[in-house]
C-alpha positions as CSV (number, residue, x, y, z in Angstrom):
1,M,-0.2,-0.2,-0.3
2,K,1.3,3.4,-0.8
3,A,2.4,5.4,2.1
4,E,0.7,8.8,2.6
5,N,2.4,11.8,1.5
6,K,2.0,15.4,3.9
7,W,2.2,16.5,0.3
8,D,-0.9,15.3,-1.5
9,S,-3.8,17.4,-1.7
10,P,-7.8,16.6,-0.8
11,P,-9.3,15.0,-3.1
12,F,-11.3,19.0,-4.1
13,L,-8.1,21.0,-4.3
14,G,-6.6,19.2,-7.1
15,A,-2.9,18.4,-8.1
16,R,-2.4,22.3,-9.1
17,V,-3.3,23.8,-5.7
18,G,-0.9,20.8,-4.1
19,L,2.0,22.3,-6.5
20,I,1.2,25.8,-5.7
21,R,1.2,24.9,-1.4
22,I,5.0,23.7,-2.2
23,P,6.1,27.7,-2.8
24,Y,4.2,29.0,-0.5
25,N,5.2,26.6,2.1
26,L,9.0,27.6,1.3
27,A,8.0,31.0,1.0
28,V,6.7,31.0,4.6
29,A,9.7,28.5,5.6
30,A,12.7,31.1,4.5
31,A,10.3,33.8,5.8
32,A,9.9,32.9,10.0
33,G,13.7,32.4,10.6
34,P,14.3,36.5,10.2
35,V,11.1,37.5,11.3
36,L,11.2,35.2,14.6
37,L,14.6,36.4,15.3
38,W,13.9,40.2,15.0
39,K,10.7,39.9,16.5
40,S,12.3,38.0,20.1
41,L,15.2,40.6,19.8
42,R,12.4,43.9,19.8
43,D,10.2,41.9,22.7
44,R,10.8,39.6,25.0
45,S,6.4,38.7,25.5
46,F,7.4,37.2,21.5
47,A,10.2,35.2,22.3
48,A,8.1,33.2,24.5
49,T,5.7,32.0,22.4
50,I,8.6,31.4,19.5
51,P,7.9,27.4,20.5
52,D,4.8,27.3,20.0
53,R,4.7,28.6,16.5
54,L,7.1,25.4,15.6
55,G,4.8,23.6,16.4
56,R,5.2,22.3,20.5
57,L,1.6,21.6,21.7
58,P,0.2,22.2,25.2
59,A,-1.8,19.2,26.4
60,A,-5.2,18.4,24.7
61,P,-8.0,19.2,25.9
62,R,-10.4,16.5,26.9
63,G,-13.3,16.0,24.3
64,A,-13.0,17.4,20.7
65,P,-13.0,21.3,21.5
66,V,-14.2,24.2,19.5
67,W,-10.4,25.7,18.4
68,I,-10.8,29.6,18.1
69,H,-8.0,31.4,16.1
70,A,-8.0,35.1,16.7
71,A,-5.3,37.6,15.5
72,S,-4.8,40.4,18.7
73,V,-6.6,41.4,21.0
74,G,-9.3,43.3,19.1
75,E,-10.4,39.6,17.4
76,V,-10.0,38.0,20.8
77,R,-12.2,40.2,22.5
78,S,-15.1,40.4,19.5
79,A,-14.8,36.4,19.9
80,A,-15.8,36.8,23.7
81,R,-19.4,36.6,22.7
82,L,-18.5,33.1,20.4
83,V,-17.5,31.5,24.1
84,E,-20.7,32.2,25.8
85,R,-22.6,30.0,23.5
86,I,-19.8,27.6,23.6
87,D,-20.6,24.1,25.8
88,D,-17.6,22.5,24.3
89,P,-14.4,22.9,25.3
90,L,-12.7,25.2,24.1
91,F,-8.9,25.5,22.5
92,M,-7.3,29.2,21.7
93,T,-5.1,30.5,19.4
94,A,-3.3,34.4,18.5
95,M,-1.2,35.5,16.6
96,T,0.2,37.9,18.7
97,P,1.7,38.1,22.4
98,T,-0.8,40.3,23.9
99,G,-3.7,38.7,22.3
100,L,-2.9,35.4,23.8
101,A,-2.4,36.9,27.3
102,L,-5.6,38.6,26.7
103,A,-7.3,34.8,25.6
104,R,-5.5,33.3,29.1
105,R,-7.4,36.0,31.4
106,L,-10.8,36.4,29.6
107,F,-10.8,32.1,29.1
108,P,-9.3,30.7,31.9
109,E,-11.2,27.6,31.4
110,A,-9.3,27.1,27.4
111,T,-6.7,25.5,26.7
112,T,-4.1,28.7,25.0
113,M,-1.3,28.9,22.7
114,A,0.4,30.8,20.0
115,A,-0.6,30.1,16.6
116,P,1.8,27.3,14.7
117,L,3.2,28.9,11.5
118,D,1.0,28.3,8.9
119,L,3.7,25.3,7.4
120,A,1.6,21.9,6.3
121,P,3.9,19.7,9.0
122,L,3.2,22.0,11.7
123,T,-0.2,22.7,10.7
124,A,-0.8,19.1,10.2
125,R,0.1,17.9,13.6
126,A,-1.4,20.5,15.5
127,M,-4.4,19.5,13.6
128,R,-4.1,15.6,14.6
129,R,-3.4,16.5,18.6
130,V,-6.6,18.6,19.4
131,A,-8.4,17.1,16.9
132,P,-10.9,20.5,17.6
133,R,-14.7,19.5,16.7
134,A,-14.4,23.0,14.9
135,L,-12.3,25.5,14.0
136,V,-13.4,29.2,14.5
137,L,-11.3,31.7,12.0
138,V,-12.1,35.8,13.0
139,E,-12.0,38.4,10.8
140,T,-9.0,38.5,8.6
141,E,-7.2,34.9,9.8
142,I,-6.9,33.0,6.4
143,W,-4.7,30.5,6.6
144,P,-4.5,28.6,3.5
145,E,-2.7,25.8,5.4
146,L,-4.1,25.8,8.7
147,V,-7.6,25.7,7.2
148,L,-6.1,22.9,4.8
149,A,-5.7,20.8,7.4
150,A,-8.8,21.2,9.1
151,A,-10.3,19.8,5.9
152,R,-8.2,17.0,5.6
153,Q,-9.6,15.5,9.1
154,G,-13.2,16.5,8.0
155,V,-13.5,19.8,10.6
156,A,-15.7,22.2,10.0
157,V,-14.6,25.4,9.3
158,A,-16.1,28.6,10.0
159,L,-14.6,32.2,9.3
160,V,-16.7,35.0,11.3
161,S,-17.0,38.7,10.6
162,A,-14.6,38.1,8.2
163,R,-13.5,41.3,6.4
164,I,-11.2,42.4,3.6
165,S,-9.4,46.3,3.5
166,D,-9.5,46.8,0.0
167,R,-5.6,46.5,-0.6
168,T,-5.7,42.7,1.0
169,A,-8.1,42.1,-1.7
170,A,-6.1,43.1,-4.0
171,A,-3.8,40.7,-3.0
172,Y,-6.3,37.8,-2.5
173,R,-6.9,38.1,-5.4
174,R,-3.4,38.2,-7.0
175,A,-2.7,34.8,-4.9
176,R,-6.4,33.3,-6.3
177,A,-4.8,29.5,-6.7
178,L,-4.1,29.4,-3.5
179,F,-6.5,31.1,-1.3
180,G,-9.5,30.1,-3.0
181,P,-9.4,26.3,-2.0
182,A,-8.6,27.8,0.9
183,L,-11.7,29.6,0.9
184,R,-14.0,26.3,-0.5
185,A,-12.8,23.7,1.7
186,M,-14.8,26.4,5.0
187,T,-17.9,25.0,5.7
188,V,-19.3,28.8,6.4
189,I,-18.5,32.0,6.8
190,G,-20.3,35.2,7.6
191,A,-19.0,38.7,6.1
192,Q,-19.2,41.6,7.7
193,S,-20.9,43.3,5.0
194,E,-21.7,43.0,1.5
195,A,-18.6,44.4,-0.3
196,D,-16.6,42.2,2.4
197,R,-18.5,39.5,0.6
198,D,-17.7,39.8,-2.9
199,R,-14.5,40.5,-2.3
200,L,-14.0,36.8,-0.4
201,V,-16.1,35.3,-3.7
202,A,-13.7,37.5,-6.0
203,A,-10.8,36.3,-4.2
204,G,-12.5,32.4,-4.6
205,A,-14.7,32.0,-1.8
206,D,-18.2,29.6,-2.6
207,P,-20.8,32.4,-3.4
208,G,-23.4,30.0,-1.4
209,G,-21.0,29.3,1.3
210,I,-21.6,33.1,2.5
211,E,-24.1,35.0,4.2
212,V,-23.7,38.9,5.4
213,T,-24.1,38.6,9.3
214,G,-22.7,41.8,10.5
215,N,-19.6,42.2,12.9
216,L,-18.7,41.2,16.1
217,K,-17.0,43.9,17.7
218,F,-20.8,45.9,17.8
219,D,-21.5,43.5,19.9
220,F,-18.8,43.8,22.6
221,P,-18.2,41.7,25.5
222,P,-19.2,42.6,29.2
223,P,-16.0,44.4,30.9
224,D,-13.2,41.9,32.2
225,A,-11.7,42.4,35.3
226,A,-9.5,45.2,34.2
227,A,-12.0,48.0,34.3
228,A,-11.8,48.1,38.6
229,P,-8.1,49.1,39.4
230,I,-9.0,51.3,36.2
231,D,-11.5,52.7,37.8
232,A,-9.3,53.0,40.6
233,L,-6.8,55.0,40.0
234,F,-9.2,57.2,36.9
235,G,-11.9,57.6,38.9
236,S,-11.6,61.1,40.2
237,A,-8.3,62.2,38.1
238,G,-10.0,65.0,36.0
239,P,-10.8,65.1,32.4
240,L,-8.4,62.9,30.4
241,F,-7.7,62.8,26.7
242,V,-7.2,58.8,25.4
243,A,-4.8,58.5,22.5
244,G,-5.3,54.9,22.0
245,S,-3.4,51.9,19.4
246,T,-1.0,55.2,18.7
247,H,1.6,54.2,15.9
248,P,5.1,56.1,15.0
249,G,4.0,59.7,14.5
250,E,0.5,59.6,16.2
251,E,2.0,59.4,20.0
252,L,4.0,63.5,18.8
253,A,0.7,64.3,17.4
254,A,-1.5,63.9,20.3
255,L,0.8,65.3,22.8
256,R,1.1,69.1,21.0
257,A,-3.0,68.4,20.6
258,W,-2.8,67.8,24.2
259,R,-1.1,71.1,24.8
260,A,-3.1,73.0,22.2
261,A,-6.6,72.0,23.8
262,R,-4.8,72.5,27.5
263,P,-7.0,75.8,27.8
264,A,-9.7,74.6,27.0
265,A,-9.4,71.9,30.0
266,P,-8.2,73.5,32.5
267,G,-6.3,70.0,34.3
268,L,-6.6,68.1,31.2
269,R,-4.0,65.0,31.6
270,L,-3.5,62.3,28.7
271,V,-3.6,58.9,28.3
272,I,-0.9,57.4,25.5
273,A,-1.8,53.8,24.6
274,P,1.0,52.0,22.1
275,R,-0.6,50.2,19.3
276,H,3.0,47.9,20.2
277,L,3.8,47.2,24.3
278,E,7.9,46.8,22.2
279,R,7.3,50.7,21.5
280,L,7.8,52.3,25.3
281,A,11.1,52.7,25.4
282,E,10.5,54.7,22.2
283,V,7.7,56.6,23.1
284,D,9.3,57.7,26.9
285,E,12.6,58.7,24.8
286,L,10.1,61.2,23.5
287,L,8.0,62.0,25.9
288,A,11.0,63.3,27.7
289,R,12.5,65.0,24.7
290,E,9.4,67.0,24.7
291,G,9.1,68.3,28.5
292,A,6.6,66.0,29.6
293,R,5.7,65.2,32.9
294,A,5.4,61.0,32.0
295,V,4.4,58.6,34.4
296,R,4.3,55.1,33.0
297,R,0.5,53.3,34.0
298,S,2.3,50.1,36.2
299,R,4.1,52.7,38.1
300,L,1.1,54.6,38.7
301,Q,-0.9,54.8,42.2
302,A,-4.0,55.1,43.5
303,S,-3.6,57.7,45.9
304,P,-3.3,61.7,45.1
305,G,-0.9,64.0,44.6
306,Q,0.4,62.2,42.3
307,D,2.9,64.7,39.5
308,Y,2.0,64.2,36.1
309,E,0.6,65.1,33.3
310,V,0.9,62.6,30.9
311,V,0.2,58.1,31.4
312,L,1.7,56.0,29.3
313,L,-0.3,52.8,29.5
314,D,2.0,49.8,30.0
315,T,-0.2,47.1,30.4
316,M,-2.2,44.8,28.7
317,G,-6.3,45.3,28.2
318,E,-6.4,48.3,30.3
319,L,-7.9,50.1,27.4
320,D,-11.3,49.8,27.2
321,A,-11.5,50.5,30.7
322,L,-9.7,53.4,30.2
323,Y,-12.1,55.1,27.4
324,R,-14.8,54.3,29.8
325,H,-13.0,58.2,32.3
326,A,-11.9,60.0,28.6
327,R,-13.6,63.6,28.0
328,V,-12.9,62.8,24.2
329,A,-10.4,59.7,22.9
330,F,-8.4,59.2,19.9
331,V,-7.8,56.1,17.7
332,G,-4.6,55.6,16.7
333,G,-3.8,54.1,13.2
334,S,-5.7,57.1,11.3
335,L,-3.1,59.6,11.4
336,A,-0.1,57.2,10.4
337,P,-0.9,54.8,6.9
338,V,-2.0,51.8,9.3
339,G,-5.4,51.6,8.1
340,G,-7.0,52.4,11.6
341,H,-8.2,50.3,14.8
342,N,-11.7,49.7,16.4
343,V,-13.6,52.8,16.9
344,L,-15.7,51.8,18.1
345,E,-14.2,51.1,22.0
346,P,-14.9,54.7,22.9
347,A,-18.1,55.3,21.6
348,R,-19.8,52.6,23.1
349,H,-19.0,54.0,26.7
350,G,-20.6,57.3,25.3
351,K,-17.5,59.4,24.3
352,P,-17.1,61.4,21.2
353,V,-13.9,59.8,19.4
354,L,-11.5,61.3,16.5
355,F,-9.6,59.7,14.2
356,G,-7.7,60.8,11.3
357,P,-8.0,60.2,6.8
358,H,-6.4,56.0,7.3
359,T,-9.7,54.0,8.6
360,Q,-10.1,51.4,5.2
361,N,-9.7,48.5,8.1
362,F,-12.6,49.5,10.0
363,R,-14.8,51.5,7.2
364,L,-18.0,50.9,8.2
365,E,-17.5,51.1,11.5
366,A,-16.3,54.8,10.9
367,E,-18.5,55.7,8.2
368,C,-21.2,54.3,11.2
369,L,-19.7,57.4,13.4
370,L,-19.1,59.6,10.8
371,N,-23.2,59.3,9.6
372,A,-24.5,59.1,12.9
373,G,-22.6,62.5,14.1
374,A,-20.4,60.8,17.1
375,A,-17.0,61.1,15.5
376,R,-15.4,63.7,13.4
377,R,-11.9,62.7,10.9
378,V,-9.3,65.1,11.1
379,G,-6.2,66.0,9.5
380,D,-3.0,65.8,10.7
381,A,-1.8,66.9,13.8
382,A,-3.2,70.7,13.7
383,G,-6.6,68.7,13.1
384,L,-6.5,66.5,16.1
385,G,-5.6,69.8,18.6
386,E,-8.2,71.8,16.9
387,A,-11.2,69.5,16.9
388,L,-10.2,68.2,20.6
389,A,-10.0,72.1,21.4
390,E,-13.1,72.6,20.5
391,L,-15.1,69.4,21.7
392,L,-13.6,70.2,25.4
393,A,-14.5,73.8,25.3
394,D,-18.1,72.7,24.3
395,P,-18.9,69.8,26.9
396,A,-23.0,69.5,25.7
397,R,-21.7,69.0,22.0
398,S,-19.4,66.2,23.3
399,E,-22.5,64.5,25.4
400,A,-24.5,65.0,22.4
401,M,-21.8,63.0,20.0
402,G,-21.6,60.2,22.9
403,R,-25.0,59.9,23.2
404,A,-25.2,59.6,18.8
405,G,-22.2,57.0,19.4
406,R,-23.5,54.7,21.6
407,D,-27.3,54.7,19.6
408,A,-25.4,54.1,16.7
409,I,-23.4,51.2,18.3
410,N,-27.0,49.5,19.9
411,R,-29.2,49.6,16.7
412,S,-26.6,48.2,14.6
């Protein structure tokens, strides 16, 4: 009897796709070493996940678990509502150390690990070891080898709250021969919008297997244990301007906007939450260079009289709780050409939201808030300062924007 070849394709894929997978696997393997080394040198928490990514697996949960895979913090939070409805054992993977840490805090009953590299031998081994009843991928996590490993074992695959940005859609169309079979191997796909559905079909998905089900990020999970210490620290700290999920250049923009707006709100403090914690030292240096009296959140004590103007959030999972105490929030990745982050997080707490021109990754969410009059788009750091000052000087308008955002989310 002929031995099974690990490179053979399932019957529905065909030989041509099997050949395409070989260069894909070679490219992933070639890139893995330098990328893992570079990220490990920059971030110790990432270095700790290397064994997971190279195939070390924790003890498989008893019974056939549901395997949920999410990219980072936002997607892990979005998955919380799914987890509430799952009675089976839970196995969870994430791409980033911060996402993994949040998953461990939110879902202590789950078996968790960093996602294995998308290489055929590693995903096949993981799928055999975990033996899930279903694989649930959140938003943009379309990893061909992981999906195909599940399909070969007869595991149902669902892509939920699926979205594809304009730039990613073009890449998927170019790589349709690779991603198309993976999309067609999925049991069901729930797209965020008709535009996302059309992009998935253009990438090779079966039109009959896609439904427009909306965005999980509109369905927020209940607050977690992070809220209590933040409430103690900031419940009576005075007015706050929270700049969340910032990228290079945006910390300086937020700092200048805060300084420009301070006359409109005496005692206004700034909270900066970098998207990537490995940039903390870089932001520390920026704040020192700019002469800001800054303190890291981990060193902040719940006591009066502390002499600080700026808080640098160096802890994971507390940004959402901080938005509750903001007068105005800025969501980063939008002045920098990144594509934006989840603008709904501050809006659900009834806060007016500011963001820049680059929101293509959260197009629907940004349009929802703009159409409701709950947010303002600014063009640059000067515009951010002007908008912040106007909102701080007009509390009634600010509160009306906050109510409009919360109402828009509740209607969605």
